[in-house]
N, CA and C atoms of all chains as a GROMACS GRO file, in nm:
protein
  615
    1MET      N    1   0.082  -0.123  -0.004
    1MET     CA    2  -0.009   0.000  -0.002
    1MET      C    3   0.096   0.107  -0.008
    2ARG      N    4   0.029   0.226  -0.079
    2ARG     CA    5   0.116   0.357  -0.075
    2ARG      C    6   0.046   0.438   0.031
    3VAL      N    7   0.133   0.517   0.115
    3VAL     CA    8   0.084   0.617   0.210
    3VAL      C    9   0.146   0.741   0.212
    4PRO      N   10   0.065   0.852   0.164
    4PRO     CA   11   0.113   0.977   0.154
    4PRO      C   12   0.206   1.022   0.284
    5TYR      N   13   0.309   1.098   0.243
    5TYR     CA   14   0.345   1.149   0.384
    5TYR      C   15   0.270   1.268   0.426
    6ARG      N   16   0.274   1.283   0.552
    6ARG     CA   17   0.173   1.386   0.625
    6ARG      C   18   0.252   1.479   0.654
    7THR      N   19   0.148   1.607   0.636
    7THR     CA   20   0.197   1.754   0.659
    7THR      C   21   0.220   1.773   0.844
    8TYR      N   22   0.309   1.826   0.849
    8TYR     CA   23   0.353   1.874   0.981
    8TYR      C   24   0.436   2.020   0.981
    9PRO      N   25   0.374   2.088   1.104
    9PRO     CA   26   0.418   2.249   1.075
    9PRO      C   27   0.554   2.260   1.096
   10GLY      N   28   0.606   2.333   1.036
   10GLY     CA   29   0.774   2.361   1.067
   10GLY      C   30   0.796   2.498   1.103
   11PRO      N   31   0.909   2.555   1.137
   11PRO     CA   32   0.938   2.674   1.205
   11PRO      C   33   0.914   2.800   1.060
   12ASN      N   34   0.872   2.882   1.127
   12ASN     CA   35   0.848   3.021   1.054
   12ASN      C   36   0.747   2.983   0.921
   13ASN      N   37   0.641   2.920   0.959
   13ASN     CA   38   0.540   2.859   0.863
   13ASN      C   39   0.569   2.766   0.757
   14THR      N   40   0.663   2.714   0.774
   14THR     CA   41   0.742   2.600   0.680
   14THR      C   42   0.637   2.475   0.663
   15VAL      N   43   0.672   2.419   0.588
   15VAL     CA   44   0.591   2.268   0.596
   15VAL      C   45   0.701   2.169   0.583
   16GLN      N   46   0.653   2.066   0.682
   16GLN     CA   47   0.756   1.943   0.701
   16GLN      C   48   0.670   1.857   0.658
   17TYR      N   49   0.739   1.731   0.578
   17TYR     CA   50   0.650   1.598   0.522
   17TYR      C   51   0.726   1.491   0.604
   18TYR      N   52   0.647   1.397   0.664
   18TYR     CA   53   0.671   1.293   0.743
   18TYR      C   54   0.609   1.163   0.692
   19PRO      N   55   0.682   1.058   0.700
   19PRO     CA   56   0.640   0.933   0.690
   19PRO      C   57   0.550   0.877   0.801
   20LEU      N   58   0.437   0.893   0.833
   20LEU     CA   59   0.381   0.879   0.955
   20LEU      C   60   0.260   0.775   0.912
   21LEU      N   61   0.249   0.653   0.986
   21LEU     CA   62   0.140   0.574   0.982
   21LEU      C   63   0.059   0.573   1.098
   22ARG      N   64  -0.062   0.536   1.061
   22ARG     CA   65  -0.173   0.514   1.148
   22ARG      C   66  -0.157   0.403   1.231
   23VAL      N   67  -0.137   0.372   1.327
   23VAL     CA   68  -0.128   0.213   1.407
   23VAL      C   69  -0.202   0.246   1.543
   24ARG      N   70  -0.223   0.116   1.578
   24ARG     CA   71  -0.266   0.057   1.710
   24ARG      C   72  -0.178  -0.005   1.810
   25VAL      N   73  -0.184  -0.010   1.944
   25VAL     CA   74  -0.066  -0.099   1.986
   25VAL      C   75  -0.170  -0.158   2.098
   26GLY      N   76  -0.139  -0.264   2.124
   26GLY     CA   77  -0.229  -0.364   2.241
   26GLY      C   78  -0.126  -0.450   2.297
   27ARG      N   79  -0.186  -0.521   2.405
   27ARG     CA   80  -0.130  -0.635   2.456
   27ARG      C   81  -0.224  -0.749   2.426
   28LYS      N   82  -0.145  -0.871   2.401
   28LYS     CA   83  -0.228  -0.993   2.385
   28LYS      C   84  -0.321  -1.032   2.513
   29TYR      N   85  -0.448  -1.039   2.428
   29TYR     CA   86  -0.567  -1.057   2.532
   29TYR      C   87  -0.590  -0.937   2.645
   30GLY      N   88  -0.540  -0.811   2.601
   30GLY     CA   89  -0.550  -0.705   2.688
   30GLY      C   90  -0.619  -0.585   2.593
   31PRO      N   91  -0.623  -0.464   2.672
   31PRO     CA   92  -0.682  -0.353   2.586
   31PRO      C   93  -0.572  -0.314   2.463
   32THR      N   94  -0.633  -0.220   2.373
   32THR     CA   95  -0.578  -0.183   2.272
   32THR      C   96  -0.568  -0.031   2.250
   33THR      N   97  -0.495   0.032   2.207
   33THR     CA   98  -0.504   0.183   2.193
   33THR      C   99  -0.605   0.198   2.082
   34ARG      N  100  -0.636   0.350   2.069
   34ARG     CA  101  -0.713   0.416   1.951
   34ARG      C  102  -0.601   0.425   1.843
   35PHE      N  103  -0.637   0.454   1.739
   35PHE     CA  104  -0.537   0.489   1.653
   35PHE      C  105  -0.458   0.605   1.658
   36PHE      N  106  -0.330   0.607   1.651
   36PHE     CA  107  -0.238   0.711   1.668
   36PHE      C  108  -0.129   0.698   1.565
   37GLU      N  109  -0.063   0.818   1.576
   37GLU     CA  110   0.035   0.816   1.440
   37GLU      C  111   0.167   0.799   1.505
   38ALA      N  112   0.232   0.700   1.407
   38ALA     CA  113   0.376   0.688   1.459
   38ALA      C  114   0.463   0.702   1.318
   39LEU      N  115   0.602   0.741   1.368
   39LEU     CA  116   0.679   0.816   1.270
   39LEU      C  117   0.767   0.664   1.203
   40VAL      N  118   0.771   0.634   1.071
   40VAL     CA  119   0.847   0.534   1.020
   40VAL      C  120   0.998   0.595   1.010
   41ASP      N  121   1.092   0.536   1.104
   41ASP     CA  122   1.223   0.579   1.109
   41ASP      C  123   1.306   0.478   1.115
   42SER      N  124   1.381   0.451   0.981
   42SER     CA  125   1.468   0.364   0.968
   42SER      C  126   1.613   0.373   1.026
   43GLY      N  127   1.605   0.497   1.091
   43GLY     CA  128   1.721   0.518   1.188
   43GLY      C  129   1.724   0.476   1.338
   44ALA      N  130   1.617   0.442   1.365
   44ALA     CA  131   1.570   0.380   1.507
   44ALA      C  132   1.606   0.233   1.508
   45SER      N  133   1.672   0.193   1.586
   45SER     CA  134   1.684   0.043   1.604
   45SER      C  135   1.567  -0.027   1.651
   46ASP      N  136   1.473  -0.007   1.693
   46ASP     CA  137   1.358  -0.068   1.745
   46ASP      C  138   1.239   0.036   1.731
   47CYS      N  139   1.120  -0.011   1.796
   47CYS     CA  140   0.995   0.045   1.808
   47CYS      C  141   0.977   0.132   1.935
   48MET      N  142   0.926   0.223   1.957
   48MET     CA  143   0.941   0.289   2.067
   48MET      C  144   0.812   0.386   2.083
   49PHE      N  145   0.774   0.384   2.220
   49PHE     CA  146   0.658   0.460   2.249
   49PHE      C  147   0.663   0.536   2.381
   50PRO      N  148   0.578   0.639   2.388
   50PRO     CA  149   0.568   0.710   2.524
   50PRO      C  150   0.487   0.628   2.618
   51GLU      N  151   0.519   0.656   2.744
   51GLU     CA  152   0.441   0.603   2.842
   51GLU      C  153   0.287   0.611   2.851
   52ASP      N  154   0.252   0.722   2.803
   52ASP     CA  155   0.126   0.758   2.776
   52ASP      C  156   0.044   0.600   2.700
   53VAL      N  157   0.110   0.601   2.615
   53VAL     CA  158   0.078   0.458   2.545
   53VAL      C  159   0.073   0.334   2.610
   54ALA      N  160   0.177   0.324   2.716
   54ALA     CA  161   0.173   0.200   2.766
   54ALA      C  162   0.071   0.206   2.870
   55GLN      N  163   0.039   0.314   2.941
   55GLN     CA  164  -0.063   0.308   3.035
   55GLN      C  165  -0.213   0.318   2.947
   56ALA      N  166  -0.218   0.332   2.832
   56ALA     CA  167  -0.343   0.328   2.777
   56ALA      C  168  -0.371   0.146   2.742
   57ILE      N  169  -0.273   0.066   2.744
   57ILE     CA  170  -0.258  -0.064   2.736
   57ILE      C  171  -0.272  -0.162   2.863
   58GLY      N  172  -0.272  -0.052   2.964
   58GLY     CA  173  -0.260  -0.125   3.100
   58GLY      C  174  -0.110  -0.151   3.145
   59ILE      N  175  -0.029  -0.110   3.090
   59ILE     CA  176   0.099  -0.123   3.183
   59ILE      C  177   0.152   0.020   3.245
   60ASN      N  178   0.088   0.042   3.363
   60ASN     CA  179   0.071   0.153   3.447
   60ASN      C  180   0.220   0.194   3.485
   61ASP      N  181   0.328   0.125   3.469
   61ASP     CA  182   0.460   0.148   3.534
   61ASP      C  183   0.546   0.071   3.416
   62ILE      N  184   0.587   0.196   3.351
   62ILE     CA  185   0.693   0.120   3.230
   62ILE      C  186   0.809   0.062   3.299
   63THR      N  187   0.836   0.099   3.404
   63THR     CA  188   0.963   0.041   3.468
   63THR      C  189   0.969  -0.099   3.519
   64THR      N  190   0.852  -0.172   3.493
   64THR     CA  191   0.842  -0.304   3.533
   64THR      C  192   0.878  -0.388   3.397
   65GLY      N  193   0.921  -0.302   3.314
   65GLY     CA  194   0.975  -0.401   3.186
   65GLY      C  195   1.142  -0.404   3.191
   66ARG      N  196   1.191  -0.478   3.122
   66ARG     CA  197   1.321  -0.494   3.104
   66ARG      C  198   1.411  -0.362   3.059
   67LYS      N  199   1.487  -0.300   3.146
   67LYS     CA  200   1.557  -0.194   3.152
   67LYS      C  201   1.663  -0.207   3.041
   68SER      N  202   1.670  -0.088   2.958
   68SER     CA  203   1.774  -0.087   2.848
   68SER      C  204   1.779   0.072   2.814
   69MET      N  205   1.900   0.089   2.743
   69MET     CA  206   1.933   0.220   2.691
   69MET      C  207   1.918   0.250   2.565
   70ARG      N  208   1.894   0.383   2.492
   70ARG     CA  209   1.897   0.412   2.369
   70ARG      C  210   1.961   0.519   2.351
   71ALA      N  211   2.040   0.569   2.251
   71ALA     CA  212   2.106   0.682   2.227
   71ALA      C  213   2.062   0.742   2.112
   72GLY      N  214   2.019   0.896   2.125
   72GLY     CA  215   1.986   0.965   2.010
   72GLY      C  216   2.038   1.090   2.019
   73ILE      N  217   1.988   1.201   1.940
   73ILE     CA  218   2.037   1.327   1.928
   73ILE      C  219   2.036   1.377   2.076
   74GLY      N  220   1.955   1.366   2.120
   74GLY     CA  221   1.916   1.421   2.282
   74GLY      C  222   1.979   1.350   2.398
   75GLY      N  223   2.069   1.259   2.344
   75GLY     CA  224   2.168   1.187   2.443
   75GLY      C  225   2.134   1.047   2.483
   76LYS      N  226   2.181   0.988   2.583
   76LYS     CA  227   2.122   0.861   2.611
   76LYS      C  228   1.981   0.877   2.711
   77GLU      N  229   1.908   0.749   2.685
   77GLU     CA  230   1.787   0.756   2.740
   77GLU      C  231   1.749   0.620   2.798
   78ASP      N  232   1.711   0.622   2.926
   78ASP     CA  233   1.652   0.486   2.979
   78ASP      C  234   1.518   0.458   2.917
   79VAL      N  235   1.508   0.332   2.868
   79VAL     CA  236   1.387   0.266   2.824
   79VAL      C  237   1.354   0.115   2.884
   80TRP      N  238   1.235   0.084   2.877
   80TRP     CA  239   1.207  -0.054   2.936
   80TRP      C  240   1.102  -0.105   2.807
   81ILE      N  241   1.174  -0.227   2.798
   81ILE     CA  242   1.111  -0.339   2.702
   81ILE      C  243   1.003  -0.408   2.730
   82HIS      N  244   0.886  -0.392   2.646
   82HIS     CA  245   0.780  -0.469   2.693
   82HIS      C  246   0.708  -0.572   2.558
   83SER      N  247   0.647  -0.669   2.574
   83SER     CA  248   0.580  -0.753   2.467
   83SER      C  249   0.447  -0.671   2.445
   84VAL      N  250   0.456  -0.620   2.321
   84VAL     CA  251   0.322  -0.560   2.266
   84VAL      C  252   0.291  -0.622   2.122
   85VAL      N  253   0.166  -0.590   2.098
   85VAL     CA  254   0.121  -0.626   1.952
   85VAL      C  255   0.081  -0.492   1.871
   86VAL      N  256   0.146  -0.477   1.744
   86VAL     CA  257   0.132  -0.332   1.694
   86VAL      C  258   0.059  -0.366   1.584
   87TYR      N  259  -0.034  -0.304   1.570
   87TYR     CA  260  -0.163  -0.327   1.456
   87TYR      C  261  -0.105  -0.237   1.352
   88VAL      N  262  -0.084  -0.262   1.224
   88VAL     CA  263  -0.066  -0.173   1.102
   88VAL      C  264  -0.164  -0.225   1.002
   89GLY      N  265  -0.262  -0.131   0.973
   89GLY     CA  266  -0.352  -0.193   0.871
   89GLY      C  267  -0.401  -0.338   0.900
   90GLU      N  268  -0.396  -0.439   0.837
   90GLU     CA  269  -0.462  -0.547   0.871
   90GLU      C  270  -0.364  -0.658   0.918
   91HIS      N  271  -0.256  -0.616   0.945
   91HIS     CA  272  -0.132  -0.686   1.020
   91HIS      C  273  -0.108  -0.653   1.145
   92ALA      N  274  -0.082  -0.769   1.222
   92ALA     CA  275  -0.068  -0.771   1.377
   92ALA      C  276   0.073  -0.819   1.397
   93LEU      N  277   0.166  -0.729   1.477
   93LEU     CA  278   0.315  -0.761   1.477
   93LEU      C  279   0.314  -0.809   1.627
   94ASP      N  280   0.352  -0.911   1.663
   94ASP     CA  281   0.404  -0.925   1.796
   94ASP      C  282   0.544  -0.902   1.822
   95ILE      N  283   0.565  -0.784   1.888
   95ILE     CA  284   0.700  -0.718   1.880
   95ILE      C  285   0.748  -0.696   2.050
   96GLU      N  286   0.870  -0.679   2.046
   96GLU     CA  287   0.913  -0.631   2.152
   96GLU      C  288   0.938  -0.487   2.165
   97ALA      N  289   0.877  -0.393   2.216
   97ALA     CA  290   0.888  -0.252   2.197
   97ALA      C  291   0.936  -0.170   2.322
   98ALA      N  292   1.019  -0.065   2.291
   98ALA     CA  293   1.086   0.031   2.409
   98ALA      C  294   0.969   0.147   2.432
   99PHE      N  295   0.968   0.157   2.558
   99PHE     CA  296   0.873   0.245   2.633
   99PHE      C  297   0.978   0.350   2.709
  100THR      N  298   0.945   0.503   2.689
  100THR     CA  299   1.031   0.603   2.756
  100THR      C  300   0.923   0.695   2.792
  101HIS      N  301   0.992   0.744   2.921
  101HIS     CA  302   0.933   0.881   2.968
  101HIS      C  303   0.922   0.992   2.892
  102THR      N  304   1.012   0.970   2.768
  102THR     CA  305   1.039   1.137   2.714
  102THR      C  306   1.042   1.071   2.550
  103LEU      N  307   0.938   1.113   2.494
  103LEU     CA  308   0.943   1.088   2.329
  103LEU      C  309   0.867   1.214   2.285
  104PRO      N  310   0.920   1.286   2.182
  104PRO     CA  311   0.851   1.405   2.125
  104PRO      C  312   0.747   1.378   2.022
  105VAL      N  313   0.726   1.255   1.993
  105VAL     CA  314   0.624   1.198   1.898
  105VAL      C  315   0.559   1.099   1.967
  106SER      N  316   0.439   1.051   1.931
  106SER     CA  317   0.353   0.954   1.964
  106SER      C  318   0.406   0.794   1.943
  107GLY      N  319   0.499   0.801   1.858
  107GLY     CA  320   0.540   0.658   1.830
  107GLY      C  321   0.650   0.661   1.724
  108LEU      N  322   0.760   0.566   1.743
  108LEU     CA  323   0.854   0.548   1.636
  108LEU      C  324   0.847   0.400   1.598
  109LEU      N  325   0.839   0.368   1.452
  109LEU     CA  326   0.858   0.227   1.411
  109LEU      C  327   0.988   0.233   1.351
  110GLY      N  328   1.090   0.146   1.415
  110GLY     CA  329   1.222   0.126   1.376
  110GLY      C  330   1.224  -0.011   1.312
  111ARG      N  331   1.365  -0.054   1.327
  111ARG     CA  332   1.415  -0.162   1.217
  111ARG      C  333   1.366  -0.297   1.282
  112GLN      N  334   1.408  -0.321   1.416
  112GLN     CA  335   1.352  -0.447   1.491
  112GLN      C  336   1.201  -0.408   1.520
  113GLY      N  337   1.118  -0.509   1.484
  113GLY     CA  338   0.982  -0.518   1.535
  113GLY      C  339   0.895  -0.465   1.411
  114PHE      N  340   0.940  -0.379   1.312
  114PHE     CA  341   0.887  -0.312   1.216
  114PHE      C  342   0.937  -0.334   1.074
  115PHE      N  343   1.068  -0.291   1.064
  115PHE     CA  344   1.111  -0.284   0.938
  115PHE      C  345   1.100  -0.406   0.873
  116GLU      N  346   1.164  -0.504   0.976
  116GLU     CA  347   1.179  -0.655   0.949
  116GLU      C  348   1.084  -0.713   0.917
  117HIS      N  349   0.933  -0.674   0.901
  117HIS     CA  350   0.823  -0.712   0.869
  117HIS      C  351   0.781  -0.668   0.734
  118PHE      N  352   0.830  -0.579   0.656
  118PHE     CA  353   0.787  -0.509   0.562
  118PHE      C  354   0.901  -0.464   0.481
  119ARG      N  355   0.866  -0.466   0.318
  119ARG     CA  356   0.945  -0.405   0.221
  119ARG      C  357   0.902  -0.255   0.221
  120ILE      N  358   0.995  -0.160   0.234
  120ILE     CA  359   0.961  -0.020   0.254
  120ILE      C  360   1.045   0.065   0.172
  121THR      N  361   0.949   0.132   0.078
  121THR     CA  362   1.004   0.241  -0.011
  121THR      C  363   0.989   0.383   0.022
  122PHE      N  364   1.067   0.446   0.053
  122PHE     CA  365   1.027   0.615   0.059
  122PHE      C  366   1.035   0.688  -0.051
  123ASP      N  367   0.967   0.744  -0.096
  123ASP     CA  368   0.959   0.802  -0.240
  123ASP      C  369   0.910   0.958  -0.189
  124PRO      N  370   1.022   1.039  -0.161
  124PRO     CA  371   1.004   1.188  -0.152
  124PRO      C  372   0.991   1.236  -0.294
  125THR      N  373   0.989   1.217  -0.388
  125THR     CA  374   1.001   1.249  -0.530
  125THR      C  375   0.860   1.256  -0.589
  126GLY      N  376   0.760   1.179  -0.519
  126GLY     CA  377   0.642   1.151  -0.559
  126GLY      C  378   0.527   1.289  -0.530
  127ASP      N  379   0.434   1.281  -0.586
  127ASP     CA  380   0.358   1.413  -0.575
  127ASP      C  381   0.207   1.362  -0.548
  128PRO      N  382   0.146   1.319  -0.420
  128PRO     CA  383   0.241   1.380  -0.284
  128PRO      C  384   0.352   1.275  -0.271
  129PRO      N  385   0.457   1.346  -0.173
  129PRO     CA  386   0.568   1.243  -0.137
  129PRO      C  387   0.500   1.127  -0.052
  130GLY      N  388   0.530   1.009  -0.057
  130GLY     CA  389   0.487   0.905   0.043
  130GLY      C  390   0.573   0.782   0.046
  131LEU      N  391   0.535   0.694   0.109
  131LEU     CA  392   0.588   0.550   0.120
  131LEU      C  393   0.511   0.448   0.090
  132GLU      N  394   0.590   0.337   0.046
  132GLU     CA  395   0.515   0.217  -0.012
  132GLU      C  396   0.554   0.110   0.092
  133ILE      N  397   0.437   0.055   0.160
  133ILE     CA  398   0.489  -0.064   0.228
  133ILE      C  399   0.401  -0.187   0.182
  134GLU      N  400   0.505  -0.294   0.187
  134GLU     CA  401   0.465  -0.439   0.122
  134GLU      C  402   0.515  -0.537   0.260
  135ARG      N  403   0.387  -0.623   0.291
  135ARG     CA  404   0.425  -0.722   0.402
  135ARG      C  405   0.521  -0.822   0.339
  136VAL      N  406   0.624  -0.863   0.426
  136VAL     CA  407   0.705  -0.981   0.390
  136VAL      C  408   0.678  -1.074   0.503
  137HIS      N  409   0.670  -1.193   0.422
  137HIS     CA  410   0.665  -1.327   0.532
  137HIS      C  411   0.733  -1.408   0.522
  138LYS      N  412   0.868  -1.398   0.617
  138LYS     CA  413   0.945  -1.497   0.617
  138LYS      C  414   0.960  -1.610   0.709
  139ALA      N  415   1.002  -1.737   0.676
  139ALA     CA  416   1.003  -1.841   0.757
  139ALA      C  417   1.111  -1.838   0.880
  140MET      N  418   0.009   2.061  -0.278
  140MET     CA  419  -0.050   2.004  -0.148
  140MET      C  420  -0.209   1.975  -0.163
  141THR      N  421  -0.255   1.875  -0.132
  141THR     CA  422  -0.411   1.872  -0.127
  141THR      C  423  -0.466   1.966  -0.035
  142PRO      N  424  -0.600   1.976  -0.074
  142PRO     CA  425  -0.680   2.048   0.028
  142PRO      C  426  -0.679   2.001   0.186
  143GLU      N  427  -0.678   1.832   0.185
  143GLU     CA  428  -0.697   1.788   0.311
  143GLU      C  429  -0.549   1.803   0.377
  144ALA      N  430  -0.445   1.777   0.325
  144ALA     CA  431  -0.325   1.815   0.364
  144ALA      C  432  -0.296   1.958   0.425
  145ALA      N  433  -0.340   2.055   0.352
  145ALA     CA  434  -0.346   2.191   0.386
  145ALA      C  435  -0.435   2.203   0.513
  146ALA      N  436  -0.531   2.145   0.536
  146ALA     CA  437  -0.618   2.163   0.657
  146ALA      C  438  -0.567   2.101   0.788
  147ARG      N  439  -0.496   1.995   0.745
  147ARG     CA  440  -0.436   1.920   0.852
  147ARG      C  441  -0.311   2.000   0.888
  148LEU      N  442  -0.227   2.044   0.828
  148LEU     CA  443  -0.137   2.147   0.869
  148LEU      C  444  -0.190   2.260   0.928
  149GLU      N  445  -0.309   2.349   0.908
  149GLU     CA  446  -0.353   2.450   0.953
  149GLU      C  447  -0.403   2.404   1.093
  150ALA      N  448  -0.471   2.281   1.115
  150ALA     CA  449  -0.544   2.224   1.243
  150ALA      C  450  -0.408   2.220   1.326
  151LEU      N  451  -0.295   2.154   1.284
  151LEU     CA  452  -0.204   2.122   1.379
  151LEU      C  453  -0.136   2.247   1.421
  152ARG      N  454  -0.132   2.350   1.328
  152ARG     CA  455  -0.058   2.488   1.368
  152ARG      C  456  -0.130   2.546   1.473
  153ALA      N  457  -0.268   2.518   1.468
  153ALA     CA  458  -0.351   2.590   1.566
  153ALA      C  459  -0.329   2.528   1.713
  154ALA      N  460  -0.306   2.388   1.707
  154ALA     CA  461  -0.318   2.302   1.814
  154ALA      C  462  -0.200   2.324   1.935
  155PRO      N  463  -0.249   2.322   2.057
  155PRO     CA  464  -0.144   2.359   2.161
  155PRO      C  465  -0.026   2.264   2.152
  156LEU      N  466   0.081   2.302   2.209
  156LEU     CA  467   0.210   2.241   2.192
  156LEU      C  468   0.232   2.152   2.319
  157ASP      N  469   0.303   2.043   2.307
  157ASP     CA  470   0.346   1.957   2.422
  157ASP      C  471   0.196   1.901   2.479
  158SER      N  472   0.120   1.846   2.388
  158SER     CA  473  -0.035   1.809   2.408
  158SER      C  474  -0.046   1.683   2.323
  159TRP      N  475  -0.149   1.612   2.368
  159TRP     CA  476  -0.229   1.491   2.280
  159TRP      C  477  -0.332   1.564   2.206
  160VAL      N  478  -0.340   1.531   2.103
  160VAL     CA  479  -0.465   1.597   2.003
  160VAL      C  480  -0.515   1.448   1.906
  161ALA      N  481  -0.636   1.474   1.885
  161ALA     CA  482  -0.704   1.392   1.793
  161ALA      C  483  -0.759   1.473   1.684
  162LEU      N  484  -0.720   1.425   1.565
  162LEU     CA  485  -0.746   1.460   1.446
  162LEU      C  486  -0.889   1.369   1.378
  163SER      N  487  -0.975   1.463   1.321
  163SER     CA  488  -1.100   1.373   1.248
  163SER      C  489  -1.030   1.258   1.181
  164GLU      N  490  -1.111   1.182   1.139
  164GLU     CA  491  -1.078   1.079   1.046
  164GLU      C  492  -1.006   1.119   0.898
  165ASP      N  493  -1.079   1.226   0.888
  165ASP     CA  494  -0.992   1.285   0.720
  165ASP      C  495  -0.868   1.357   0.782
  166GLU      N  496  -0.851   1.395   0.878
  166GLU     CA  497  -0.741   1.464   0.938
  166GLU      C  498  -0.745   1.609   0.902
  167THR      N  499  -0.861   1.677   0.902
  167THR     CA  500  -0.881   1.810   0.867
  167THR      C  501  -0.898   1.917   0.973
  168ARG      N  502  -0.934   1.825   1.101
  168ARG     CA  503  -0.963   1.927   1.216
  168ARG      C  504  -0.937   1.862   1.341
  169ILE      N  505  -0.930   1.924   1.429
  169ILE     CA  506  -0.912   1.877   1.572
  169ILE      C  507  -1.028   1.841   1.627
  170VAL      N  508  -1.056   1.742   1.700
  170VAL     CA  509  -1.184   1.696   1.777
  170VAL      C  510  -1.152   1.681   1.899
  171ALA      N  511  -1.041   1.658   1.943
  171ALA     CA  512  -1.019   1.658   2.098
  171ALA      C  513  -0.872   1.695   2.129
  172VAL      N  514  -0.854   1.754   2.244
  172VAL     CA  515  -0.739   1.803   2.298
  172VAL      C  516  -0.705   1.763   2.446
  173GLY      N  517  -0.585   1.699   2.484
  173GLY     CA  518  -0.564   1.699   2.642
  173GLY      C  519  -0.411   1.700   2.640
  174ARG      N  520  -0.386   1.705   2.776
  174ARG     CA  521  -0.246   1.697   2.840
  174ARG      C  522  -0.176   1.556   2.824
  175THR      N  523  -0.275   1.466   2.823
  175THR     CA  524  -0.249   1.320   2.833
  175THR      C  525  -0.318   1.254   2.706
  176TYR      N  526  -0.260   1.131   2.661
  176TYR     CA  527  -0.329   1.034   2.590
  176TYR      C  528  -0.458   1.004   2.634
  177ALA      N  529  -0.476   0.979   2.763
  177ALA     CA  530  -0.565   0.918   2.851
  177ALA      C  531  -0.715   1.046   2.813
  178GLU      N  532  -0.656   1.179   2.832
  178GLU     CA  533  -0.757   1.265   2.828
  178GLU      C  534  -0.828   1.292   2.712
  179VAL      N  535  -0.752   1.254   2.592
  179VAL     CA  536  -0.786   1.287   2.457
  179VAL      C  537  -0.884   1.151   2.447
  180ALA      N  538  -0.845   1.019   2.484
  180ALA     CA  539  -0.913   0.908   2.447
  180ALA      C  540  -1.033   0.922   2.522
  181SER      N  541  -1.054   0.969   2.645
  181SER     CA  542  -1.175   0.993   2.720
  181SER      C  543  -1.262   1.064   2.633
  182GLU      N  544  -1.230   1.198   2.586
  182GLU     CA  545  -1.290   1.267   2.528
  182GLU      C  546  -1.353   1.230   2.390
  183LEU      N  547  -1.306   1.130   2.324
  183LEU     CA  548  -1.347   1.077   2.203
  183LEU      C  549  -1.420   0.975   2.257
  184ASP      N  550  -1.422   0.888   2.353
  184ASP     CA  551  -1.527   0.818   2.420
  184ASP      C  552  -1.661   0.869   2.433
  185ARG      N  553  -1.639   1.010   2.493
  185ARG     CA  554  -1.777   1.060   2.521
  185ARG      C  555  -1.842   1.118   2.404
  186LEU      N  556  -1.744   1.130   2.287
  186LEU     CA  557  -1.823   1.173   2.172
  186LEU      C  558  -1.851   1.055   2.084
  187GLY      N  559  -1.834   0.942   2.116
  187GLY     CA  560  -1.867   0.811   2.060
  187GLY      C  561  -1.792   0.810   1.918
  188ASP      N  562  -1.673   0.845   1.916
  188ASP     CA  563  -1.564   0.868   1.793
  188ASP      C  564  -1.478   0.761   1.802
  189GLN      N  565  -1.483   0.669   1.732
  189GLN     CA  566  -1.388   0.569   1.722
  189GLN      C  567  -1.278   0.576   1.610
  190GLN      N  568  -1.272   0.666   1.523
  190GLN     CA  569  -1.208   0.677   1.388
  190GLN      C  570  -1.113   0.784   1.411
  191SER      N  571  -1.132   0.881   1.490
  191SER     CA  572  -1.010   0.986   1.499
  191SER      C  573  -0.858   0.916   1.517
  192VAL      N  574  -0.776   1.002   1.481
  192VAL     CA  575  -0.638   0.942   1.498
  192VAL      C  576  -0.561   1.062   1.591
  193ILE      N  577  -0.499   0.991   1.706
  193ILE     CA  578  -0.428   1.076   1.809
  193ILE      C  579  -0.291   1.096   1.762
  194LEU      N  580  -0.236   1.207   1.828
  194LEU     CA  581  -0.073   1.247   1.799
  194LEU      C  582  -0.044   1.325   1.917
  195LYS      N  583   0.086   1.327   1.937
  195LYS     CA  584   0.154   1.412   2.041
  195LYS      C  585   0.199   1.532   1.955
  196THR      N  586   0.192   1.661   2.004
  196THR     CA  587   0.248   1.760   1.955
  196THR      C  588   0.380   1.761   2.033
  197PRO      N  589   0.464   1.826   1.958
  197PRO     CA  590   0.622   1.875   2.031
  197PRO      C  591   0.589   1.975   2.122
  198ASP      N  592   0.710   1.994   2.176
  198ASP     CA  593   0.690   2.141   2.267
  198ASP      C  594   0.761   2.264   2.144
  199ALA      N  595   0.782   2.255   2.019
  199ALA     CA  596   0.822   2.338   1.921
  199ALA      C  597   0.807   2.270   1.807
  200TRP      N  598   0.782   2.360   1.706
  200TRP     CA  599   0.736   2.266   1.564
  200TRP      C  600   0.881   2.299   1.478
  201LEU      N  601   0.964   2.203   1.521
  201LEU     CA  602   1.095   2.215   1.478
  201LEU      C  603   1.106   2.076   1.376
  202PRO      N  604   1.198   2.081   1.287
  202PRO     CA  605   1.230   1.952   1.207
  202PRO      C  606   1.276   1.851   1.289
  203LEU      N  607   1.219   1.743   1.284
  203LEU     CA  608   1.261   1.622   1.374
  203LEU      C  609   1.369   1.559   1.347
  204ALA      N  610   1.469   1.552   1.449
  204ALA     CA  611   1.547   1.458   1.434
  204ALA      C  612   1.602   1.364   1.554
  205LEU      N  613   1.550   1.240   1.559
  205LEU     CA  614   1.543   1.169   1.693
  205LEU      C  615   1.666   1.054   1.682
   0.00000   0.00000   0.00000
């Protein structure tokens, strides 16, 4: 499926375009979030969500997960890993996702847990710019 | 830019920063705002709205580098 990049305000009334997907996150046999936007981020090692998303699916204290760290432009950050299900279109992905106290977006879809399940083509030259995603099933 | 993309842009420009907002299913208008995801979800529950999409706004509209 082809998904157009989404518009996002930039500084000084400029426009930014981002590869954002509409996803839901849940736990097996547990509650599921509403649709929310997550950034498709090939630079992210794995999928990451803010603690608000954790609380919505019944993880009231993210620090009960397996502690790890991630490095980004903002420096090092503690994260906690939990098993979740990410719903992308008709696809349900059982993954290990990182949760953090501070994330400036509502979700990141990274290489482990997301890119390993899809063939993804970023096409910023299109009108509108967009990304093509195709599910890959590997044994 | 499509009219829908332009409307989304204007809706987000008007949204409070460092907040959670819900955009209508066609992403052209804001239907709920809150300090937390839970506040926005609760408002959507009250509206009987199952299709809006939620996102977190940053504390400044700057290009993202995560």
